[in-house]
C-alpha positions as CSV (number, residue, x, y, z in Angstrom):
1,X,-63.9,-26.4,25.9
2,X,-66.7,-27.1,27.7
3,X,-65.2,-26.6,31.3
4,X,-64.0,-23.3,29.9
5,X,-67.2,-22.1,28.4
6,X,-69.4,-23.0,31.9
7,X,-66.9,-21.3,34.0
8,X,-67.1,-17.5,31.4
9,X,-71.0,-18.2,31.5
10,X,-71.0,-18.6,35.1
11,X,-68.7,-15.6,35.8
12,X,-71.0,-13.5,33.1
13,X,-74.1,-14.7,35.1
14,X,-72.8,-13.7,38.6
15,X,-72.0,-10.4,37.7
16,X,-75.7,-10.3,36.0
17,X,-77.6,-11.4,39.3
18,X,-76.2,-8.2,40.9
19,X,-76.7,-6.0,37.8
20,X,-79.5,-7.3,35.6
21,X,-82.7,-7.4,37.8
22,X,-85.1,-4.5,36.4
23,X,-87.0,-3.2,39.4
24,X,-90.5,-4.5,40.0
25,X,-93.2,-1.9,40.0
26,X,-94.6,-1.2,44.0
27,X,-97.9,-3.7,43.2
28,X,-95.5,-6.4,42.5
29,X,-93.7,-5.5,45.4
30,X,-95.3,-8.3,48.0
31,X,-95.9,-10.6,46.0
32,X,-92.1,-10.8,44.4
33,X,-90.2,-10.2,48.3
34,X,-91.0,-13.4,49.6
35,X,-89.3,-15.3,46.3
36,X,-87.0,-12.6,45.8
37,X,-85.1,-13.2,49.4
38,X,-85.2,-17.0,48.6
39,X,-82.8,-16.2,45.3
40,X,-80.5,-13.9,47.2
41,X,-80.6,-16.3,49.8
42,X,-79.1,-18.8,47.2
43,X,-82.5,-21.0,47.7
44,X,-82.5,-21.0,44.2
45,X,-84.6,-24.6,43.7
46,X,-87.3,-23.3,46.0
47,X,-87.8,-19.8,44.6
48,X,-87.8,-21.7,41.1
49,X,-90.5,-23.1,42.8
50,X,-92.1,-20.3,44.1
51,X,-91.8,-18.0,41.2
52,X,-93.5,-20.4,39.0
53,X,-96.4,-21.1,41.7
54,X,-96.7,-17.3,41.4
55,X,-96.8,-17.7,37.6
56,X,-99.2,-20.6,37.6
57,X,-101.8,-19.2,40.0
58,X,-102.4,-15.8,38.2
59,X,-100.9,-15.6,34.5
60,X,-103.4,-12.9,33.3
61,X,-101.4,-10.9,36.4
62,X,-100.1,-7.6,35.1
63,X,-96.7,-9.0,37.2
64,X,-96.6,-12.8,35.2
65,X,-93.5,-11.9,32.9
66,X,-91.7,-10.7,36.4
67,X,-92.2,-13.8,38.2
68,X,-91.8,-16.1,34.8
69,X,-87.9,-13.9,34.3
70,X,-87.1,-14.8,38.3
71,X,-88.2,-18.1,37.5
72,X,-86.1,-18.6,34.7
73,X,-83.3,-17.1,36.5
74,X,-83.5,-19.2,39.5
75,X,-83.6,-22.0,37.4
76,X,-80.4,-21.2,35.9
77,X,-78.5,-20.9,39.1
78,X,-80.2,-24.2,40.4
79,X,-78.7,-25.4,37.3
80,X,-81.9,-26.8,35.8
81,X,-81.2,-25.7,32.3
82,X,-84.4,-26.7,30.3
83,X,-86.3,-25.6,32.8
84,X,-84.7,-22.1,33.2
85,X,-85.0,-22.8,29.2
86,X,-88.6,-23.1,29.4
87,X,-89.6,-20.2,31.6
88,X,-87.7,-17.5,29.3
89,X,-89.1,-18.9,26.3
90,X,-92.2,-18.8,27.3
91,X,-91.9,-15.2,28.7
92,X,-90.5,-14.7,24.8
93,X,-93.5,-16.0,23.0
94,X,-96.4,-14.4,25.3
95,X,-94.8,-10.9,26.8
96,X,-93.3,-9.4,23.7
97,X,-93.1,-5.8,25.2
98,X,-92.5,-7.1,28.5
99,X,-89.4,-4.6,29.8
100,X,-87.6,-8.0,30.6
101,X,-87.3,-9.4,27.2
102,X,-83.8,-8.3,26.4
103,X,-83.0,-9.4,29.9
104,X,-84.4,-12.9,29.0
105,X,-83.3,-13.4,25.8
106,X,-79.5,-12.8,27.7
107,X,-80.3,-15.1,29.8
108,X,-81.5,-17.7,27.0
109,X,-78.7,-17.2,25.6
110,X,-76.6,-18.1,28.7
111,X,-78.2,-21.4,29.0
112,X,-78.2,-22.6,25.3
113,X,-74.2,-21.6,25.6
114,X,-74.1,-23.5,29.0
115,X,-75.3,-26.4,26.6
116,X,-72.8,-25.5,24.2
117,X,-76.3,-24.6,21.7
118,X,-73.4,-21.6,20.1
119,X,-75.5,-20.7,17.7
120,X,-78.9,-20.6,19.7
121,X,-77.0,-18.5,22.2
122,X,-75.3,-16.8,19.6
123,X,-78.6,-15.6,18.1
124,X,-80.9,-15.4,22.1
125,X,-77.7,-12.7,23.0
126,X,-78.1,-11.1,19.0
127,X,-81.8,-10.6,20.2
128,X,-81.1,-9.2,23.6
129,X,-78.4,-6.7,22.2
130,X,-81.3,-5.7,19.6
131,X,-83.9,-5.0,21.9
132,X,-81.6,-3.5,24.8
133,X,-81.6,-0.2,26.1
134,X,-79.1,-0.9,29.2
135,X,-75.4,-0.1,28.9
136,X,-74.8,-2.6,31.3
137,X,-76.5,-5.4,29.6
138,X,-75.1,-3.6,26.3
139,X,-71.4,-4.5,27.8
140,X,-71.8,-8.2,29.1
141,X,-73.4,-9.1,25.8
142,X,-70.4,-7.8,23.8
143,X,-67.9,-9.6,25.9
144,X,-70.5,-12.6,25.7
145,X,-70.7,-12.3,22.1
146,X,-67.2,-12.0,21.2
147,X,-66.4,-14.9,23.5
148,X,-68.8,-16.8,22.0
149,X,-67.8,-16.9,18.8
150,X,-64.4,-17.0,19.3
151,X,-64.7,-20.7,20.5
152,X,-67.7,-21.6,18.2
153,X,-67.2,-24.5,15.6
154,X,-66.4,-23.6,11.8
155,X,-70.1,-22.4,10.3
156,X,-72.1,-20.8,13.1
157,X,-70.7,-17.2,12.0
158,X,-72.0,-18.1,9.0
159,X,-76.0,-18.3,10.2
160,X,-74.9,-14.7,11.8
161,X,-77.5,-12.5,10.6
162,X,-76.9,-8.3,11.8
163,X,-80.2,-6.7,10.4
164,X,-82.6,-6.5,13.2
165,X,-79.6,-4.4,15.0
166,X,-80.0,-0.4,15.3
167,X,-77.4,1.5,13.3
168,X,-76.2,3.2,16.0
169,X,-75.5,0.0,18.3
170,X,-73.8,-1.9,14.9
171,X,-70.2,-0.9,14.9
172,X,-69.6,-1.7,19.1
173,X,-71.3,-5.1,17.9
174,X,-69.3,-5.8,14.8
175,X,-66.3,-4.7,16.8
176,X,-66.6,-7.2,19.4
177,X,-67.6,-10.4,17.1
178,X,-64.2,-8.9,14.8
179,X,-62.2,-9.6,18.2
180,X,-64.2,-13.2,18.2
181,X,-63.4,-13.8,14.3
182,X,-59.4,-12.8,15.0
183,X,-59.5,-15.0,17.8
184,X,-60.3,-17.8,15.7
185,X,-57.8,-16.5,13.3
186,X,-61.0,-16.4,10.8
187,X,-59.3,-13.4,9.7
188,X,-60.8,-12.9,6.3
189,X,-64.3,-12.8,8.4
190,X,-62.5,-9.9,9.8
191,X,-62.1,-7.8,6.8
192,X,-65.6,-8.5,5.4
193,X,-67.5,-7.6,8.8
194,X,-66.0,-4.3,9.6
195,X,-65.5,-3.0,5.8
196,X,-68.3,0.0,6.8
197,X,-67.0,0.2,10.1
198,X,-64.4,3.5,10.5
199,X,-63.8,3.8,14.1
200,X,-59.8,3.5,15.3
201,X,-60.3,-0.2,16.9
202,X,-61.8,-1.3,13.3
203,X,-58.7,0.2,11.8
204,X,-56.4,-1.2,14.0
205,X,-58.4,-4.5,13.7
206,X,-57.7,-4.3,9.7
207,X,-54.3,-3.2,10.2
208,X,-53.5,-6.3,12.2
209,X,-55.4,-9.0,10.7
210,X,-53.7,-7.5,6.8
211,X,-50.5,-8.3,8.1
212,X,-51.2,-11.8,9.6
213,X,-53.0,-12.5,5.7
214,X,-49.5,-11.7,4.1
215,X,-48.0,-14.7,5.7
216,X,-50.0,-17.2,4.9
217,X,-53.2,-18.2,2.3
218,X,-55.9,-21.0,2.9
219,X,-57.3,-21.9,-1.0
220,X,-60.3,-24.2,-1.1
221,X,-60.3,-26.9,-4.3
222,X,-63.5,-28.6,-4.5
223,X,-63.8,-31.5,-7.0
224,X,-65.2,-35.0,-8.0
225,X,-61.7,-37.1,-7.0
226,X,-63.9,-40.2,-6.6
227,X,-66.6,-41.8,-8.7
228,X,-67.7,-41.6,-12.2
229,X,-65.9,-37.8,-12.5
230,X,-62.6,-38.5,-10.8
231,X,-59.9,-38.7,-13.4
232,X,-61.4,-35.4,-14.9
233,X,-61.2,-33.7,-10.7
234,X,-58.0,-35.2,-10.8
235,X,-56.5,-33.5,-13.3
236,X,-57.7,-29.6,-12.4
237,X,-56.2,-30.8,-9.0
238,X,-52.8,-32.1,-10.7
239,X,-52.2,-28.4,-12.3
240,X,-53.7,-26.5,-9.2
241,X,-51.5,-28.2,-6.9
242,X,-48.3,-28.0,-9.2
243,X,-49.1,-23.6,-9.1
244,X,-49.6,-23.8,-5.2
245,X,-46.2,-25.5,-4.8
246,X,-44.3,-23.0,-7.6
247,X,-46.1,-19.8,-5.5
248,X,-44.8,-21.1,-1.8
249,X,-40.8,-21.6,-3.4
250,X,-40.9,-18.9,-5.4
251,X,-42.5,-16.0,-2.2
252,X,-41.3,-18.1,0.4
253,X,-44.9,-17.5,1.7
254,X,-47.5,-20.0,2.7
255,X,-50.3,-21.0,0.5
256,X,-51.9,-24.2,2.0
257,X,-54.5,-26.0,-0.5
258,X,-57.4,-27.6,1.6
259,X,-58.6,-30.3,-0.9
260,X,-62.6,-32.1,-0.7
261,X,-63.8,-34.7,-2.4
262,X,-67.5,-33.7,-3.8
263,X,-68.3,-37.2,-5.5
264,X,-70.0,-35.2,-8.1
265,X,-72.9,-34.2,-5.7
266,X,-74.2,-31.0,-6.3
267,X,-75.9,-30.6,-3.1
268,X,-72.2,-32.0,-1.3
269,X,-70.1,-29.6,-3.4
270,X,-72.5,-26.6,-2.5
271,X,-72.1,-27.5,1.9
272,X,-68.8,-28.0,1.1
273,X,-67.8,-24.4,-0.2
274,X,-70.4,-23.0,2.2
275,X,-68.2,-24.5,4.9
276,X,-64.8,-23.0,3.5
277,X,-66.4,-19.8,3.4
278,X,-67.0,-19.5,6.9
279,X,-63.4,-21.1,7.8
280,X,-62.3,-18.1,6.0
281,X,-60.2,-19.2,2.9
282,X,-59.1,-17.3,0.5
283,X,-61.1,-18.4,-2.8
284,X,-62.1,-21.3,-3.7
285,X,-61.5,-23.5,-6.9
286,X,-64.3,-25.6,-8.0
287,X,-66.7,-27.1,-8.5
288,X,-66.6,-29.5,-12.0
289,X,-69.5,-30.0,-13.8
290,X,-71.9,-27.2,-14.5
291,X,-74.6,-29.1,-12.1
292,X,-72.6,-28.8,-9.1
293,X,-71.5,-25.3,-9.8
294,X,-75.3,-24.0,-10.2
295,X,-76.2,-25.1,-7.0
296,X,-72.7,-23.9,-5.1
297,X,-72.7,-20.3,-6.9
298,X,-76.5,-20.0,-5.7
299,X,-75.2,-20.7,-1.9
300,X,-72.9,-18.4,-2.3
301,X,-74.8,-15.4,-3.7
302,X,-74.4,-13.7,0.1
303,X,-71.4,-14.0,0.2
304,X,-68.0,-12.4,-0.7
305,X,-65.4,-15.1,-1.3
306,X,-64.0,-15.6,-4.9
307,X,-64.9,-19.2,-6.6
308,X,-63.0,-20.0,-9.7
309,X,-64.5,-21.9,-11.8
310,X,-62.2,-24.1,-14.1
311,X,-64.2,-25.7,-16.5
312,X,-68.1,-25.7,-16.4
313,X,-69.4,-24.1,-19.6
314,X,-73.1,-23.8,-18.7
315,X,-74.2,-20.0,-19.0
316,X,-75.7,-17.6,-16.4
317,X,-73.7,-19.4,-13.6
318,X,-72.0,-16.5,-12.6
319,X,-74.8,-14.7,-12.2
320,X,-75.9,-17.1,-9.2
321,X,-73.4,-15.2,-7.2
322,X,-71.3,-12.1,-8.0
323,X,-68.2,-13.5,-6.8
324,X,-68.3,-16.4,-9.5
325,X,-65.5,-16.1,-12.0
326,X,-65.7,-18.7,-15.4
327,X,-62.8,-19.9,-16.7
328,X,-64.1,-21.7,-19.6
329,X,-65.7,-19.6,-22.3
330,X,-69.7,-20.5,-22.0
331,X,-71.7,-22.3,-24.3
332,X,-73.5,-19.5,-25.2
333,X,-70.3,-17.9,-25.9
334,X,-69.3,-20.4,-28.3
335,X,-72.8,-19.9,-30.2
336,X,-72.7,-15.8,-30.5
337,X,-68.5,-15.7,-31.3
338,X,-68.9,-18.1,-34.3
339,X,-72.2,-16.0,-35.3
340,X,-69.9,-13.1,-35.0
341,X,-66.8,-14.7,-37.2
342,X,-69.4,-16.1,-39.9
343,X,-71.1,-13.0,-40.9
344,X,-68.3,-10.5,-39.7
345,X,-65.6,-12.5,-41.0
346,X,-66.4,-15.0,-43.4
347,X,-69.1,-12.8,-44.8
348,X,-71.7,-15.6,-45.0
349,X,-75.4,-14.4,-45.2
350,X,-77.0,-17.2,-44.5
351,X,-76.7,-20.8,-42.8
352,X,-78.3,-23.8,-42.1
353,X,-78.4,-25.5,-38.3
354,X,-78.5,-29.3,-37.5
355,X,-77.4,-29.5,-34.3
356,X,-78.5,-32.4,-31.2
357,X,-81.0,-32.5,-29.1
358,X,-79.3,-32.5,-25.6
359,X,-79.2,-29.3,-23.8
360,X,-76.0,-28.4,-24.1
361,X,-75.9,-28.6,-28.2
362,X,-79.2,-26.9,-28.3
363,X,-78.3,-23.9,-26.0
364,X,-74.8,-23.3,-28.6
365,X,-77.6,-23.4,-31.5
366,X,-80.0,-20.8,-30.1
367,X,-77.5,-18.5,-29.1
368,X,-75.6,-18.9,-32.4
369,X,-79.5,-18.2,-34.5
370,X,-80.3,-15.4,-31.8
371,X,-76.8,-13.4,-32.8
372,X,-76.5,-14.3,-36.3
373,X,-80.7,-13.4,-37.0
374,X,-79.3,-10.0,-34.6
375,X,-76.9,-9.7,-37.4
376,X,-79.1,-9.1,-40.0
377,X,-78.1,-13.2,-41.4
378,X,-80.5,-15.7,-42.5
379,X,-81.0,-19.2,-40.7
380,X,-82.3,-21.4,-44.0
381,X,-83.6,-24.0,-41.6
382,X,-82.6,-25.7,-38.5
383,X,-82.6,-29.3,-38.3
384,X,-82.4,-31.4,-35.2
385,X,-81.7,-35.3,-34.4
386,X,-81.4,-37.4,-31.5
387,X,-78.1,-38.4,-29.5
388,X,-78.1,-42.5,-31.3
389,X,-79.7,-41.6,-34.8
390,X,-77.5,-43.0,-37.5
391,X,-79.1,-42.0,-41.0
392,X,-79.5,-38.3,-41.7
393,X,-80.8,-38.6,-45.1
394,X,-84.2,-37.4,-44.5
395,X,-83.0,-34.2,-42.8
396,X,-79.9,-33.7,-45.3
397,X,-82.7,-34.1,-48.0
398,X,-85.2,-31.1,-45.9
399,X,-82.2,-28.7,-45.8
400,X,-81.5,-29.7,-49.8
401,X,-85.0,-28.8,-50.6
402,X,-84.7,-25.5,-48.6
403,X,-82.2,-24.5,-50.5
404,X,-83.2,-25.0,-53.8
405,X,-86.8,-22.7,-52.5
406,X,-89.2,-25.9,-52.0
407,X,-89.0,-26.9,-55.4
408,X,-86.9,-30.3,-55.2
409,X,-89.1,-33.2,-55.3
410,X,-88.3,-36.7,-54.6
411,X,-90.3,-38.6,-57.5
412,X,-88.8,-36.1,-59.9
413,X,-86.2,-37.1,-62.0
414,X,-83.6,-33.8,-62.8
415,X,-80.9,-33.6,-65.9
416,X,-77.6,-31.8,-65.0
417,X,-75.5,-29.8,-67.0
418,X,-74.2,-32.9,-69.2
419,X,-76.9,-33.9,-69.6
420,X,-76.8,-36.7,-66.8
421,X,-80.2,-38.1,-65.2
422,X,-80.2,-37.3,-61.3
423,X,-82.3,-38.3,-58.6
424,X,-83.0,-35.3,-55.9
425,X,-80.5,-37.0,-53.7
426,X,-77.9,-36.8,-56.3
427,X,-78.4,-33.3,-57.4
428,X,-75.9,-30.9,-56.1
429,X,-76.7,-28.6,-53.7
430,X,-74.7,-25.3,-52.4
431,X,-75.7,-24.2,-49.0
432,X,-73.5,-20.8,-47.6
433,X,-72.8,-22.8,-44.5
434,X,-73.8,-25.2,-41.9
435,X,-73.7,-24.7,-37.9
436,X,-73.5,-28.3,-36.0
437,X,-72.5,-27.9,-32.3
438,X,-72.2,-32.0,-32.5
439,X,-69.2,-34.2,-30.8
440,X,-67.2,-35.7,-32.8
441,X,-69.0,-39.6,-32.9
442,X,-72.2,-37.9,-34.1
443,X,-69.9,-36.3,-36.7
444,X,-68.1,-38.9,-37.7
445,X,-71.7,-40.2,-38.7
446,X,-73.6,-36.9,-40.2
447,X,-70.2,-35.5,-42.3
448,X,-69.7,-38.2,-44.6
449,X,-73.6,-38.8,-45.0
450,X,-73.9,-35.1,-46.6
451,X,-71.1,-35.4,-48.9
452,X,-72.8,-38.8,-49.9
453,X,-75.9,-36.6,-50.6
454,X,-74.1,-34.0,-52.4
455,X,-74.3,-31.1,-50.4
456,X,-71.4,-28.4,-50.7
457,X,-70.8,-26.2,-47.6
458,X,-68.5,-24.7,-45.1
459,X,-69.1,-25.9,-42.1
460,X,-69.4,-24.2,-38.9
461,X,-68.7,-26.0,-35.5
462,X,-68.1,-25.8,-31.9
463,X,-66.1,-28.4,-29.3
464,X,-67.0,-31.2,-30.8
465,X,-64.9,-30.8,-33.7
466,X,-61.9,-30.4,-31.6
467,X,-61.0,-34.0,-31.7
468,X,-57.9,-35.4,-33.9
469,X,-60.2,-38.4,-35.1
470,X,-62.2,-35.0,-36.5
471,X,-58.7,-33.9,-37.8
472,X,-58.1,-37.1,-40.2
473,X,-61.2,-37.3,-41.8
474,X,-59.9,-35.8,-44.8
475,X,-60.5,-32.6,-46.9
476,X,-63.1,-34.5,-48.8
477,X,-65.4,-35.0,-45.8
478,X,-64.9,-31.9,-43.9
479,X,-63.7,-29.7,-46.7
480,X,-63.4,-25.7,-45.0
481,X,-64.4,-25.4,-41.4
482,X,-64.0,-23.5,-38.6
483,X,-65.0,-24.2,-34.9
484,X,-65.2,-22.3,-31.1
485,X,-63.3,-24.0,-28.7
486,X,-61.0,-23.2,-25.8
487,X,-60.2,-27.3,-25.4
488,X,-57.0,-27.3,-27.3
489,X,-53.6,-27.3,-25.8
490,X,-51.7,-24.4,-27.9
491,X,-48.4,-25.6,-28.3
492,X,-47.3,-22.0,-29.5
493,X,-48.0,-20.7,-26.5
494,X,-45.3,-19.9,-24.2
495,X,-46.9,-20.5,-20.9
496,X,-48.3,-23.4,-22.0
497,X,-44.9,-24.8,-23.0
498,X,-43.5,-24.0,-19.6
499,X,-46.1,-25.7,-17.6
500,X,-46.0,-28.8,-19.4
501,X,-42.6,-28.5,-19.0
502,X,-42.7,-28.2,-14.9
503,X,-46.1,-30.6,-15.1
504,X,-43.9,-33.7,-16.8
505,X,-40.9,-32.8,-14.3
506,X,-43.5,-33.7,-11.7
507,X,-45.8,-36.4,-12.6
508,X,-44.0,-38.1,-15.4
509,X,-46.6,-37.4,-18.4
510,X,-47.7,-34.4,-20.3
511,X,-50.2,-31.9,-19.5
512,X,-54.3,-32.3,-21.4
513,X,-56.3,-28.9,-21.1
514,X,-57.7,-29.9,-18.1
515,X,-54.5,-29.6,-16.3
516,X,-53.8,-26.3,-17.5
517,X,-57.5,-25.1,-16.7
518,X,-56.0,-26.2,-12.9
519,X,-53.2,-24.4,-13.2
520,X,-54.8,-21.4,-14.8
521,X,-57.1,-20.9,-11.5
522,X,-54.6,-21.2,-8.6
523,X,-51.9,-18.9,-11.0
524,X,-55.5,-16.4,-11.3
525,X,-54.8,-16.6,-7.1
526,X,-51.1,-16.3,-7.0
527,X,-51.2,-13.4,-9.2
528,X,-53.6,-11.9,-7.2
529,X,-51.9,-12.3,-3.9
530,X,-48.9,-11.2,-5.4
531,X,-50.2,-7.2,-6.3
532,X,-51.1,-7.4,-2.6
533,X,-55.4,-8.8,-2.9
534,X,-54.9,-10.8,0.3
535,X,-58.8,-9.8,1.9
536,X,-61.3,-11.6,-0.7
537,X,-63.2,-7.9,-1.7
538,X,-59.3,-7.4,-2.5
539,X,-58.9,-10.7,-4.2
540,X,-62.6,-10.1,-6.1
541,X,-61.6,-6.5,-7.5
542,X,-57.9,-7.7,-8.5
543,X,-60.1,-10.2,-10.8
544,X,-62.9,-8.3,-12.2
545,X,-59.7,-5.8,-13.7
546,X,-57.8,-8.2,-15.1
547,X,-56.4,-7.3,-18.3
548,X,-54.0,-9.4,-20.4
549,X,-53.7,-13.2,-18.7
550,X,-51.7,-15.4,-21.0
551,X,-52.8,-18.8,-19.3
552,X,-51.8,-22.3,-20.0
553,X,-55.1,-23.1,-21.1
554,X,-55.6,-19.9,-23.0
555,X,-56.0,-16.0,-22.6
556,X,-58.5,-14.7,-19.9
557,X,-60.5,-11.4,-20.3
558,X,-63.6,-11.7,-17.7
559,X,-66.7,-9.7,-19.0
560,X,-69.4,-7.6,-17.0
561,X,-71.0,-11.3,-16.0
562,X,-67.3,-12.6,-15.4
563,X,-67.1,-14.8,-17.8
564,X,-64.3,-15.4,-19.9
565,X,-64.6,-13.3,-23.0
566,X,-61.8,-14.9,-24.9
567,X,-62.7,-17.4,-27.3
568,X,-60.6,-18.9,-30.1
569,X,-61.6,-20.2,-33.3
570,X,-59.8,-22.4,-35.6
571,X,-59.9,-24.7,-38.4
572,X,-57.9,-27.4,-39.7
573,X,-54.6,-27.5,-42.4
574,X,-52.9,-30.4,-43.1
575,X,-54.5,-32.7,-40.4
576,X,-54.2,-30.1,-37.7
577,X,-56.0,-27.1,-36.0
578,X,-55.1,-23.6,-37.0
579,X,-55.9,-20.2,-35.0
580,X,-58.2,-19.0,-37.8
581,X,-59.2,-15.5,-35.6
582,X,-55.2,-13.9,-35.3
């Protein structure tokens, strides 16, 4: 590759010495002629020293840019690449109005290309092209850029910035870059680059790469496959790989999963996804956690590559990238949906809130409170507890007191309707509902204590309630409860039953929710490919307009923010979860 690079660069340079020589002004001829004769006679090292001495002896001379330019050329042909780069860089830094500037950038690009600094070479060529008014130079620059891009490592193209290129010259440049990208088989980048170029050649190039894309697809899968989160990443991977294999068998088309291990590290996940975007993959599935996803989505803020986020639940992640899609309903949406269900469906108008102080629990609680108030409901009170707390008597009595209008005293003794004397903690209290967005271990501690303190309420919750140990606590403890979750594998779901059967055949075990999410993420991409959405922009358009996708993990309908808006609500009957919102 390096020999090929040097040959191409040398060929273009030999052409350039003939046609790219801006003519010196008349006043500059006398000092210039002797060095120029040395250059024409191929005495390159002598010519370099001559022009360098001329520049060093009179840097204030109007001919200084001329001496730097020809000194740089002479050093270049002598093979002294660093000396050549030094002359061109000096010209560029000190004489930004010089007519030699685009030619200096061109030769500097050649220097860097011969040194295998592809990114620096391409940037220099682009600078030259943006400044050039010489059609001969433009032609050489377009050939140089096409060659450089076609041989550049994956990732170089993503650094290319065309904002400084004049509009009248942009399409020709895009065509040259697209030809190089096509040679490198980066077909997605060709389509993205030529999106606004309407020339006949652009149309032919796009049609050619679209035909290639119909035959094969590459899907990145970016998950933690080592470390503490390994088992969760592998679960999603197993589901995705199952669907990829089905697609290939069913269609006869090649779908290649490209799997990377993030090790659970956010920055590493973002680096991997950026490399995959530059490589030209159709889409990426991942990462796993909200922390990884936030950094990754931000890194894709200027990319057109679809990112299917299978499991992260934090809200706002899709705001960071216009091509990110969140498969798991967000924590915010859980709170909002439960508030709407309680107020509109259950006709509850007063709710107390008991929430852990972990960020994810607080997000759900805050979303619930804001939406419930907006609907016209009343929040009786909000109580917080730390993760390791086990005695909830204080916060339960605080809510009891609020339910009595603040008139319940710990020191007083009360008489019930039967004439029995009761302490305050024994007084029965009725609260319409208590929203508790806690996890199962916390609920095991909290619910029996609420029952002990004689508080009757309808319970509302979130994902933490979707746990078999909660189902078996008994009706006396869990009372009537409703909770939002997308974590329950619905055995009545035809798609899930078929998926689970195929999963068992391949892996020898039943699938869970994470496996179903991986399967659905890959299914969304495969379904898009089947409709002809081979380009990234077409796949994004397909995903935005999905309506009625029935996945193994549940239904999917992306909202304006590209978050899944389908949020199931369950109750518990006979020790099992049952849909309550259908």
